N, C-alpha and C positions, 0 to 999 in steps of 0.2 A: 503493500500498499506506498502513498503518499505520506513524506514529511508532515504534511500539515495534523493527519490520520492518526499518525505515531505520538507524534505532539498530542493531540486530544486523546488520544486512550490513557498516554501514559500520568495525566495528569488527574484522569476518571482516578483512576490506580491511585495516583500519590495521597489523592483528596478520599480514600476508602474509608481513615478511620474517624473520618468527622460525622459518616456517616451513619452509624453503629449500629446494633441490630435493631432501633427501632426501625429503618429507615433502612432497610437490608432491600425491597423491595425493590423502592425507589432505588438505589445504587441494580439489584438489576436492570432494571428499563434503561438506567443512563446506559450501559454498559453497551444488551442487547441494541438501543438508538443509532452507536454506535457501526457497529456491528451489521444491523441495516443497508448500512450504505455500502458496506463491501460489496464484491462480486456473488455470487448468486453460489456459488461451488467453491467459495474461498478455502484453506482452510483457517483462518485465522477467526470463522466468526465461532461454528460451534468451539474453538480453542475459551475463547474470551471468553463467551458465553460460562463455558467451562466451567472457568477459574469464578465467576464471578461468584454462580451459584455454590460451590465447594467455601468460595476465604467465604463464602455466607451459614454457612452449617448444611450443604444440600448431596452430599458427595454422593449419593443415591439420584442424584439430578445431573451429576457433572460429570457420572462413570460412560455414559453414551454419546455422550457431548466428547470427548477428551477422544471419544475410539471412530468417532468419524473424523475431529478431525486426523489423528490419525491415515482413517484410511482415505482423506482427499489429497492425500502427501506432505504434511505439512512438515517444514523442514527444518533444517539447521539448529539453533541455539537452539528453537519455542520449540523442536517435537523432543528433542530433549527436557525442556520442562511437564511436555505434553506426557511422558514413559512414567517420569518421577511421578503430576498432580494422580494421571490416570491410577499408577501403581497406592499410592498414597490411600486413593477414595477408592482401590478396592481393598484394601487390609477396611477403610473404617465399615464396610461393608459387608464382610465380612469374608471374604475373594482373598487373603493375607497367599494362597499359592499365588493364586495365577500374577497379585500383585510380585513376588518375589520371578515370575518367569520374566517376570517383563524388565526386572529392575538387572538379573544378574550377565548379560549381556551388557550393561551398559559398563561392568567392571572394567570392561576390555577396547570400549569405546576411546576415541582419542580425550584425551585429558581436557580438560573449560574446568571454568567457574563453580559448573554444577556435578564439580565429585565427592564434594562429603555431601551433597543436598541424598545425591543417588548413594552415596555410606548409610547418611545416618537414617534415610526409610525405609534400607532397606533391610538394616538392626532393629530395625522394630519392627517388622515382617517375621523378621525373622524367629525377634523376643516374643511375638504371637504364639511363631508355631513350635515351642517346648526347644529351641534352636538359639537360649539367650548366647550361650556360651563363644559364638560365631557370634552373633551379634556381635559383642560388647569388642570383640578382636578388629571385626571391622570397625567401630564411632574410635576406638580406641589410635586403628590405625590412621586411623583421616584425620584424629584429635593431632596425632604427634607432630604432625609435615610444621604443624602451629606454633612448638612447645620455643620460648628461646635458649632450654639445657632438656638430656634426653631423647633425644629423636631416635636415636639407633635404640636405646634401652627398650625406649615403647614399644618404636615400630617392630621389636623382638618379639616383644611379652604381645600386641598384636595378630601376630603371626603363630602365634602355637596356641592362642586362643582357637584361631580363624582352624585350624589344622586338627585341636586336640572336637572342636565343637559339631 
């Protein structure tokens, strides 16, 4: 989409907290209005609508929209966000195994700023299916890169936890 639309959608999201729970429907309407400007086959429309539902506590309504965005070929950074958010929503709606299946290949995807979000979300999914040690290993491994000291030892502990999990 064009820069103006990207700016307006970013502004809407920047103002999200001002809506609060009482005005969640109003926020979703704002996002719907913006996505109505997109071409009918745009993968951004279902993605942004899914994000709006997800962010206002409706993971169940977000799931089919995330799936639609993937089917329409959402790509790049937003594709990875879609996978992470879909997996999280699947977890929230009781479909944890499907979330794990979506996120696991992302561990080997080209690295970007969403790596830690992949690991954190996958860690939550793993904990939900009784694989908490493995999940803690992922979380500690993600955290290790950000520590001012102890990176090697924490990374080693993380590898052991994942292997033992």
